[in-house]
N, C-alpha and C positions, 0 to 999 in steps of 0.2 A: 525435513522443511528449509527450502528453500531463502538462503537468505538474503538481503535487504539489493545486496546490490547484485547477487544473481538475475533477483527481479528485475531489478531498473537493469542490467545490460538484454535482457529478453524482450520488456519494452523497447526498450529501445533499437534493439533491428529489428523487430515489427511492425511498429507503431512509426517509428522513427522520432521520439522526444524523452528524455528522459522523465521517473515519474520520480518529485520531489518522494523522502520516506516518509515524510508526514501523510502524504496521501497512502503511500502502502500501507501502514498501523491502521491508518483512520478505517478502510477499507477486510482490516487484517479487526480490526474493534465489528464493525457490521457484521462481516461471518463468522463473528462468533471465534477468532483464533484466540481472543488473551494475547495482544503484546505487550512487551513490554512500557510500564513508563519513562518517556525521556527526565533525563535530567534538565533538561533547557523547555518544557512544561512547566506552565504556571499552574495551571485549573485544571482538577482529574474530569474535572463536568464542562469545561468548553473545549471548541478547539480554536489554535489562530488560524490555520490554514487547512479547514476539509475538506475530502478529495472532489473533486467537481462532478458535478454530475457525466458532465461528456467525456471523463479518462475513466468510471468508475466498472463499467465492462470494463476496460481493457488490461484492469486489474486483477477485475476477476477473472477473466481469461488467462491471465500469468499464475495466478493460483490454481488455475483447474491444468496449465501446463505441469508445475513440477506437483500433485496432485497434495495440495493443500487443503483442497474444497473438493 
């Protein structure tokens, strides 16, 4: 499984922006990959920064690139 840094580097190289780690964790959760809970996360039921709809396909593509899904 790819690290958050590897996913961020892939997205930066291919799409020209750096994905936030909270976006990656949100997409892992949506994709059924069971991310670890951040120690800085206030509530397991809510997200302060969910992944924007416009970035979800890019992150999903990165998961496929790394054979995570």
